[in-house]
C-alpha positions, 0 to 999 in steps of 0.5 A: 440526512445522510448518505445512507438515509435519515439518521435516528437522533433517539439518543439526542432525545434521550440526552445520553452522555457518552465518555471518549477514553483512550487506552494502551494498545496492549490493554485493548488486546487483553480485553479482546481475550475475554470469552463471551461476555465475561468481565474484563476488569472494574471501573472505580469512580470517586470524588476528591475534594470535590473532584471525581477520581476514576480508575480501572482495575484489570482483572487478574486472569487477563494480565498474562501476556502471550504476544511478544515472542518467547519472553512473554511470559516474564511479564505481566499486564499492569493491573491498575490503570488511573485516568486522566479527565478532561471536559470536552463538547461539540463531539458525538458518537455515531453507529452503524448497523448491519442494515446500513442504518446510522443512529445517534448514541449520544454526545462526548461529555468526558474525555479521559485517558487511561493509564498504567500505574508505574509499577515493576510489571508496567517497566518489564512490559515497556523494556519488552516492547522497546525490545520487540520494536528494536529487532531487525525486520530482516536477519540471516540465518544458516540452514542445515538443509535445502528448503523444499516447500517454499519458493525455490530460486530458478535459474533464469527468469522469463523475462530475462529468457525473452530479453535474451531470445530477441537479442538473438534474433536481433544479431541474426539481422546482417546488415544490407548494403545502405543503398539497398536499405534506402530502396526498401525504404523509399518504396514504403514511404511511396505507399504510406507517409508514416511508419513506426521503426518496429514496421520499418524493422519488419519490412527492411529486416535490418537491425534497429539502431542501423536503420535508425542511423539511416533514417535520420538522413532521409526522414524526420521523427515526429515526437509530438501531434497526431503522428507522434512516434513515427518516421516520415520522409524529408520534404526533399524526398517525398514522392507518394503514389498518385502525389497522395499522402496517406497515412 
């Protein structure tokens, strides 16, 4: 059983043997170019002194490489690819259909690696791959005219404008006499025990830095607990309406 229902085990009953083959990336890319059910190459299996020898020959039409920039026309994919074989066990191949049904296709009986035979085409291909990988991901380029179709730089970003606006508003708040600020704070704390700094700024209309300097003399900042990030008066300054504390 799987999380998608029962698994079709017909492949086990037929005792189907499957080969697990690793191929170079360029070879799979060339296979993808085959139109329809076109032939991608020929697989040759022979025996030499009782040992199997396997090789794959790529079709001539699929040797043209066009995925590596301007120099692609200079090289062609190798045609001959001998296999190195290794017997394995304990691996299985499953398939999943469009209806989300799982089926066992068979057990892996042979593991193989498809390697290109060393040739002039292969050496040119490797050289081109190395050159492509060594190219910098970013580079500078001089433009003859202004770019009008892509991203345009802005004089100032929105978050910078918001910051400047808040900074100007902060500067407009003139510092009042300390005793006046204390009177406003005591009056506020008679109504509620806890305030965050934003609410106190709105009540007193004072700059944040100046207000915090005064609060440190008369208040306690809660860094944890239910009233985290709020201010309250020190015990010696507390006096609440009806002698009751409220949040």
